[in-house]
C-alpha positions in Angstrom: 0.0 0.0 0.0 1.2 3.5 -0.9 2.2 5.5 2.2 1.2 9.1 1.9 3.5 10.2 4.7 6.4 8.7 2.8 5.5 10.7 -0.2 5.5 13.8 1.8 8.9 12.9 3.3 10.3 12.3 -0.2 9.2 15.7 -1.3 10.6 17.4 1.8 14.0 15.9 1.0 13.7 17.2 -2.5 12.7 20.7 -1.4 15.6 20.8 1.2 18.0 20.0 -1.6 16.7 22.8 -3.7 16.9 25.2 -0.8 20.6 24.2 -0.3 21.7 24.6 -3.9 19.2 27.3 -5.0 16.6 27.0 -7.8 18.9 28.6 -10.3 21.6 26.0 -9.9 18.9 23.2 -10.0 17.7 24.5 -13.3 21.1 25.3 -14.9 23.1 22.4 -13.7 20.7 19.6 -12.8 17.3 19.2 -14.4 16.6 22.1 -16.8 18.1 20.3 -19.8 15.3 17.8 -19.7 12.6 20.4 -20.3 14.7 21.8 -23.1 14.9 18.3 -24.6 11.1 17.9 -24.5 10.6 21.3 -26.2 13.2 20.4 -28.9 11.5 17.1 -29.6 8.1 18.7 -29.9 9.6 21.2 -32.4 11.2 18.7 -34.8 9.4 15.3 -34.4 7.6 14.4 -37.6 6.9 10.7 -38.4 6.1 11.6 -42.0 9.6 13.2 -42.6 11.1 11.8 -45.8 14.5 11.5 -44.1 13.5 9.7 -40.9 17.0 9.3 -39.5 17.9 13.0 -40.0 14.6 14.0 -38.4 15.2 11.8 -35.3 18.8 13.0 -35.0 17.5 16.6 -34.8 14.6 15.8 -32.6 16.3 13.7 -29.9 18.8 15.8 -28.1 22.1 14.0 -27.4 22.2 14.2 -23.6 22.6 11.7 -20.7 18.9 10.6 -21.1 19.9 8.8 -24.3 23.7 8.2 -24.1 26.3 7.2 -21.7 29.6 5.2 -21.5 27.8 2.0 -22.3 24.2 3.1 -23.1 23.4 4.1 -26.7 19.6 3.8 -27.6 19.7 7.1 -29.6 22.6 5.8 -31.6 20.9 2.5 -32.3 17.6 4.1 -33.2 19.3 6.3 -35.8 21.1 3.3 -37.3 17.7 1.5 -37.6 16.1 4.5 -39.1 18.9 4.7 -41.7 19.1 1.0 -42.5 15.5 -0.1 -41.9 13.6 3.1 -42.5 10.1 1.8 -43.0 10.2 -0.9 -40.2 11.5 1.8 -37.8 8.8 4.3 -38.9 6.1 1.6 -38.4 7.4 0.8 -34.9 7.3 4.5 -33.9 3.9 5.0 -35.5 2.6 2.0 -33.5 4.1 3.5 -30.3 2.1 6.7 -31.0 -1.2 5.0 -31.7 -3.5 6.2 -29.0 -6.2 3.8 -30.0 -4.2 1.0 -28.3 -3.5 1.0 -24.6 0.0 2.2 -23.7 1.1 -1.0 -22.0 0.5 -3.0 -25.2 2.2 -0.3 -27.3 5.3 -0.4 -25.1 5.6 -4.2 -25.2 5.0 -4.3 -29.0 7.5 -1.6 -29.7 10.1 -3.4 -27.7 9.5 -6.6 -29.7 9.5 -4.7 -33.1 12.8 -3.1 -32.3 14.3 -6.4 -31.2 13.2 -7.9 -34.6 14.9 -5.0 -36.4 18.0 -5.6 -34.3 18.0 -9.3 -35.1 17.8 -8.5 -38.8 20.8 -6.3 -38.5 22.8 -8.9 -36.6 22.0 -11.5 -39.3 23.0 -9.0 -42.0 26.3 -7.8 -40.4 27.3 -10.9 -38.4 28.0 -8.6 -35.4 26.3 -9.1 -32.1 24.8 -5.9 -30.6 22.2 -4.7 -28.1 19.3 -2.5 -29.2 19.2 -0.6 -25.8 15.5 0.1 -26.6 13.5 -1.0 -23.6 11.2 0.5 -21.0 13.6 3.4 -20.2 14.0 4.6 -23.8 10.5 3.8 -24.9 8.9 5.6 -21.9 11.2 8.5 -22.7 10.0 8.6 -26.2 6.4 8.6 -25.0 7.3 11.4 -22.5 8.7 13.3 -25.4 5.8 12.6 -27.8 3.0 13.1 -25.2 4.7 15.0 -22.4 1.4 15.9 -20.7 0.3 12.3 -20.5 3.1 9.8 -20.0 6.0 9.3 -17.7 9.7 9.0 -18.7 11.1 6.4 -16.4 14.6 5.6 -15.2 13.8 2.2 -13.8 16.6 1.9 -11.2 15.7 5.2 -9.5 12.0 4.5 -9.9 12.2 1.1 -8.1 13.9 2.9 -5.3 11.1 5.4 -5.1 8.3 2.9 -5.4 9.8 0.7 -2.6 10.2 3.8 -0.4 6.5 4.7 -0.5 5.3 1.1 -0.8 7.5 -1.6 0.9 5.5 -4.3 -0.9 6.4 -3.0 -4.3 8.0 -5.6 -6.6 8.0 -6.4 -10.3 8.0 -10.2 -11.0 10.8 -11.5 -13.2 10.0 -11.8 -16.9 7.2 -9.2 -16.7 6.5 -7.8 -20.1 8.0 -4.4 -20.8 4.6 -2.6 -21.0 3.4 -4.3 -17.9 6.4 -3.0 -16.0 5.2 0.5 -16.9 1.8 -0.4 -15.4 3.5 -1.4 -12.1 5.2 2.0 -11.7 2.2 4.1 -12.7 0.2 4.1 -9.4 3.2 5.3 -7.4 4.1 7.9 -9.9 0.6 9.2 -10.1 0.3 9.4 -6.3 3.3 11.7 -6.2 2.1 13.8 -9.2 -1.3 14.3 -7.5 0.5 15.4 -4.3 2.9 17.9 -5.9 0.7 19.4 -8.7 -1.2 21.8 -6.4 1.8 22.8 -4.2 2.9 26.4 -4.6 6.5 25.7 -3.6 6.7 23.0 -6.3 5.1 25.3 -8.8 7.8 27.9 -8.2 10.5 25.4 -9.1 8.5 24.0 -12.1 8.0 27.5 -13.5 11.7 28.2 -13.2 12.5 24.9 -15.1 10.1 25.7 -18.0 10.8 29.4 -18.2 11.8 30.2 -21.8 11.9 26.5 -22.8 8.9 26.4 -25.0 7.1 23.7 -23.0 5.1 24.4 -19.8 4.6 21.0 -18.2 1.1 22.0 -17.1 0.3 18.4 -15.9 3.5 18.1 -13.9 4.6 14.8 -15.5 8.2 16.0 -16.0 8.2 17.8 -12.7 7.3 14.4 -11.1 10.1 12.8 -13.0 12.4 15.4 -11.6 11.4 14.9 -8.0 11.7 11.1 -8.2 15.1 11.1 -9.8 16.8 13.8 -7.7 15.6 12.5 -4.4 16.4 8.9 -5.2 20.0 10.0 -5.9 20.2 12.1 -2.7 19.0 9.2 -0.5 21.1 6.6 -2.2 24.2 8.9 -1.9 23.6 9.4 1.8 23.2 5.7 2.4 26.4 4.9 0.7 28.3 7.6 2.5 28.9 9.4 -0.8 28.4 13.1 -1.6 24.7 13.8 -2.5 23.6 13.9 -6.1 26.3 14.5 -8.5 25.5 17.1 -11.1 25.4 15.3 -14.4 26.8 16.5 -17.6 23.9 17.7 -19.8 25.8 18.4 -23.0 28.6 17.2 -25.1 31.9 18.4 -23.5 33.9 21.2 -25.2 37.6 20.5 -25.9 38.6 22.6 -22.9 36.5 20.5 -20.6 37.9 17.3 -21.9 41.4 18.6 -21.2 40.7 19.8 -17.7 38.6 16.8 -16.6 41.0 14.1 -17.6 44.1 15.4 -15.9 45.8 12.7 -13.8 47.0 13.7 -10.3 50.8 13.7 -10.3 51.5 14.9 -6.8 54.5 13.2 -5.2 52.4 11.2 -2.8 49.7 10.3 -5.3 51.5 9.6 -8.6 49.1 8.1 -11.1 45.9 8.7 -9.1 42.8 10.3 -10.7 41.8 13.7 -9.3 38.2 12.5 -8.6 36.5 9.2 -8.2 34.0 10.0 -11.0 37.0 10.4 -13.3 38.3 6.9 -12.4 34.8 5.5 -12.9 34.4 7.1 -16.3 37.9 6.0 -17.4 37.1 2.4 -16.5 33.7 2.5 -18.2 35.1 4.1 -21.4 38.0 1.7 -21.6 36.3 -1.4 -20.3 37.8 -3.8 -22.8 41.4 -2.7 -22.1 41.2 -2.6 -18.3 42.9 -5.6 -16.8 40.6 -6.9 -14.0 42.5 -10.1 -13.8 39.5 -11.9 -15.3 36.9 -11.4 -17.9 34.1 -9.1 -16.6 31.1 -7.5 -18.4 29.0 -4.6 -17.2 25.7 -5.8 -15.8 22.7 -4.5 -17.8 19.1 -4.1 -17.0 16.7 -5.7 -19.5 16.5 -2.4 -21.5 20.3 -2.2 -21.8 20.9 0.3 -19.0 24.4 -0.4 -17.6 25.2 -1.0 -14.0 27.1 2.3 -13.5 26.1 4.4 -10.5 23.6 1.7 -9.8 21.0 3.0 -7.3 20.0 0.7 -4.5 18.1 1.0 -1.2 21.4 0.9 0.7 23.5 3.2 -1.5 24.9 3.7 -5.0 27.1 0.9 -6.4 29.9 2.4 -8.5 29.9 -0.4 -11.1 27.9 -3.6 -11.0 29.4 -6.3 -13.3 29.1 -10.0 -14.1 31.9 -12.6 -14.4 32.4 -15.3 -17.0 30.2 -17.7 -15.0 27.4 -15.2 -14.8 27.9 -14.3 -11.1 27.6 -10.7 -9.9 30.6 -8.6 -9.1 30.1 -5.4 -7.0 33.0 -3.0 -7.9 33.7 -0.1 -5.5 36.1 2.6 -6.5 38.3 4.8 -4.3 40.6 7.2 -6.2 43.4 7.4 -3.6 44.3 5.8 -0.3 41.4 3.9 1.3 40.9 2.4 4.8 38.9 -0.5 6.1 35.5 1.3 6.1 35.1 0.6 2.4 34.8 -3.1 3.1 31.6 -2.7 5.0 30.2 -0.6 2.2 30.9 -3.4 -0.3 29.5 -6.1 1.9 26.3 -4.1 2.3 26.0 -3.7 -1.5 26.7 -7.4 -2.0 23.9 -8.4 0.4 21.5 -6.1 -1.4 22.4 -7.6 -4.8 21.9 -11.1 -3.3 18.5 -10.2 -1.9 17.2 -8.4 -5.0 19.0 -9.5 -8.2 20.6 -12.9 -8.0 18.8 -16.0 -9.1 19.0 -19.4 -7.4 22.2 -20.4 -9.2 24.0 -17.1 -9.2 26.5 -15.8 -6.6 27.8 -12.3 -5.7 31.2 -11.1 -4.7 33.1 -7.8 -4.4 36.0 -6.0 -5.9 37.6 -2.9 -4.3 39.7 -0.8 -6.7 41.8 1.8 -4.9 44.8 4.0 -5.6 46.4 2.7 -2.4 45.1 0.3 0.3 46.2 1.0 3.8 47.1 -1.7 6.3 43.7 -1.7 8.0 41.9 -2.5 4.7 44.4 -5.2 3.9 43.9 -6.8 7.3 40.1 -6.6 7.2 40.0 -8.3 3.8 41.8 -11.4 5.2 38.5 -12.3 6.9 36.5 -12.3 3.6 39.2 -13.2 1.1 36.8 -15.7 -0.6 34.2 -12.9 -1.1 36.0 -9.7 -1.8 39.3 -9.0 -3.7 41.4 -5.9 -3.7 43.0 -4.1 -6.7 45.2 -1.1 -6.8 45.2 1.0 -10.0 47.8 3.2 -11.7 47.3 5.5 -14.7 50.3 5.8 -17.0 50.5 8.1 -20.0 52.1 6.7 -23.2 53.5 9.0 -25.9 53.7 7.7 -29.5 54.9 9.0 -32.8 52.0 10.0 -35.1 51.3 7.5 -37.9 
């Protein structure tokens, strides 16, 4: 049962965050880009466009909703639109067909895009993921019908739904559209609570000011409140800093140069300046990083990778799987780390065991640090069969141009 007091508590946490950082910062550095993306989509989306791929490229803004280190639904949709134009147009047209219930449309669209993907695999001989599941399909619906449907980010949404309803659960192998149905009552309960609040309206008006989309029904504002608060709570529970401000645009050359500098202080030679840089380096160079074994990034059914994976007990830096299909919780610390990180990893491992593993799967941990102090090395002796330790170093190689 949905707990109204928990909804109120969730909103209080969100409002306290806005008070701490200011509305202007919230708009400019956190959530404002989403409203701009909706307005941009509404401006350019046209299913009858002769050049479907070019239209979609212009309509779907290239931001972190549709791209990441290992998440590329926008890229795949553009490929499908270029190589299988009419099949892609038909799939999108069916997704827009309001004469059919939304749950059926989402499920059918997932199946149609998987068929297109299978055709491409057969043609090219290359394996590949479509990345088009509930997260991206609900985003498209939120773009197409922004005053009616909810754009979901399933990991954060599960956190929210369990927070306000401890009995919330989506059974394994639930159809994609039916997953959307499970989330809907919780999302609607929050939307109904915030849509008449003056303090929320002030924030919503600031988010939409000058964007060309007003969000009168508060669907995108609801998305905002769920996502931000989920990240705040998960960050607090994992003893991390609260919500990291995500990049909302493609980096300029100056940003790339400044954000990928390796710390070369005498005591920290070869350490990354921030943990997020270490995480992005590993994700972007996954195939060349030597973990001592073959690991793959865990993916949700829709292709969302296990990076900054939100749980009820904190945020897992990277959730991976090994060659046997067992889960590996990877916790990153950029420089020297003490024994406290072990408790953090064991806590995450228990959550994964309780919520993700099947009967035949196991879960273990990997701590990656710049330097492990003696307290961490000593503590790890007690759980050497469950958690391993790795120290990393970053080295620059200079080569002559070809």
